C-alpha positions, -999 to 999 in steps of 0.1 A, spaced: 76 -159 73 66 -130 51 67 -94 64 37 -78 78 30 -40 71 6 -15 84 8 15 60 -10 48 67 -22 67 35 -27 102 47 -38 114 12 -42 150 9 -44 158 46 -25 174 74 -2 204 74 34 196 79 32 205 116 2 183 121 19 154 101 49 155 123 28 156 154 8 126 142 40 106 135 56 115 168 24 105 186 24 70 167 61 64 174 58 71 211 28 48 214 41 19 195 71 3 211 77 -31 194 53 -36 165 49 -71 150 55 -56 115 67 -27 97 48 6 101 48 29 71 37 64 68 24 74 36 28 113 39 22 141 14 54 148 -5 57 182 13 59 164 46 83 136 38 116 153 49 101 164 83 86 131 90 117 112 79 136 131 106 109 122 132 112 85 125 151 85 120 170 57 135 137 36 143 140 4 124 102 -4 129 90 25 108 93 34 72 82 64 48 63 62 16 55 87 -12 19 85 -23 27 84 -60 57 91 -83 60 100 -119 67 73 -146 97 94 -160 130 99 -141 128 137 -146 116 163 -171 92 191 -177 63 177 -158 52 206 -138 39 196 -103 49 160 -104 71 142 -80 100 121 -91 114 87 -76 147 105 -69 128 133 -52 111 109 -28 145 91 -21 162 126 -13 133 132 11 138 101 31 112 77 15 119 41 11 85 30 -1 61 44 -28 24 37 -31 15 29 -68 -18 23 -85 -41 35 -57 -77 35 -68 -79 71 -66 -49 77 -89 -66 52 -113 -100 69 -112 -92 106 -109 -60 108 -129 -65 81 -154 -36 58 -147 -38 28 -164 -18 -7 -162 7 3 -188 16 35 -170 18 17 -136 41 -7 -151 65 21 -161 62 35 -125 70 2 -110 101 -2 -132 114 31 -122 106 28 -86 124 -4 -84 155 8 -105 159 37 -79 155 12 -48 121 23 -37 97 -6 -25 65 -3 -44 32 -9 -25 11 -18 -56 -26 -14 -55 -52 -34 -71 -90 -40 -69 -122 -41 -85 -153 -17 -87 -188 -25 -79 -199 -35 -115 -172 -60 -117 -178 -77 -83 -215 -79 -92 -206 -96 -123 -186 -121 -105 -154 -114 -127 -134 -97 -99 -108 -123 -96 -101 -122 -133 -101 -84 -134 -75 -81 -105 -53 -109 -120 -53 -88 -154 -41 -59 -133 -13 -78 -118 -4 -94 -151 -2 -59 -170 17 -40 -144 38 -66 -126 44 -99 -145 71 -85 -166 94 -83 -135 120 -109 -128 116 -129 -97 142 -109 -78 124 -76 -87 89 -90 -78 101 -101 -43 105 -62 -36 67 -56 -43 40 -54 -16 4 -58 -30 -25 -40 -16 -60 -52 -23 -85 -25 -25 -122 -36 -29 -132 -4 -44 -170 -14 -42 -168 -13 -4 -151 19 0 -175 49 6 -205 31 -10 -223 18 21 -213 -18 13 -191 -36 36 -165 -64 27 -165 -91 53 -132 -106 65 -141 -137 45 -144 -119 13 -112 -102 20 -95 -136 27 -109 -150 -4 -95 -123 -26 -61 -123 -9 -59 -161 -14 -69 -157 -51 -41 -130 -56 -16 -154 -39 -27 -182 -62 -24 -159 -93 12 -148 -81 20 -187 -75 10 -194 -111 34 -169 -124 64 -170 -99 59 -203 -81 46 -211 -47 78 -200 -29 75 -165 -40 38 -163 -36 42 -174 0 66 -148 7 46 -119 -9 30 -94 14 -6 -88 5 -22 -59 24 -60 -52 28 -69 -16 17 -106 -16 20 -120 5 51 -98 -11 76 -103 5 110 -96 0 146 -129 -19 152 -123 -45 124 -85 -47 121 -80 -76 144 -106 -97 125 -92 -88 91 -56 -94 101 -65 -127 117 -72 -142 82 -42 -163 69 -35 -144 37 -41 -109 51 -6 -95 59 -15 -62 72 -34 -31 57 -31 0 37 -52 23 59 -68 56 49 -89 78 73 -82 57 105 -44 65 100 -51 102 106 -59 94 143 -29 83 163 -49 61 187 -68 44 161 -37 38 140 -19 24 169 -47 -1 176 -46 -12 141 -8 -17 142 -13 -37 175 -38 -59 157 -11 -74 137 -10 -112 141 
């Protein structure tokens, strides 16, 4: 049975004190989750949040990004080693906001994946299509190309360390809504794409998260879909009660 994950991406929100309080509130309310709960905290918060969840096997910690080089003169950037030293065991890579605002392309993300894996970090690799691609009907091919360009150079053993997060960019902040059926269709398409490259056994073991405006109201329906293995949660992860409701929706 593949691992289920609910990862909260706090983005550029909360102070350290607020982040610690949020993590504590969630930990106190979640006793025995059906999957792994991951806090995607800002880099400044990682050490403090790490100490908050220390010793609790149900919780993990993710950096929201890391640089593709091991170290160097890259002012303001965060390295994989820095994330590890602050207590992170996961890293979110290829988020749509990183691709859009910081022009991260598939080749760069392949380097980031390589470095993260070499350091022992588990990547949560984001993929997904914008509105114009969805309207053309070429979304499956588009996402498949993202996977091929950034992940398919990996060995089977390396690929097994990857969790994939599907982001329907066209349904985030646009007023359009992705249905649970549309989420399932894309998750299944991603699993089939992985199967063509790595085989059915690996594909069936790959965790695929939904990253498109999942919230307390729709989580149960989304997570009930056979190929949806949890979620990468944005705004709803900043409210302890909402995030707990989402965690408890895991099947």
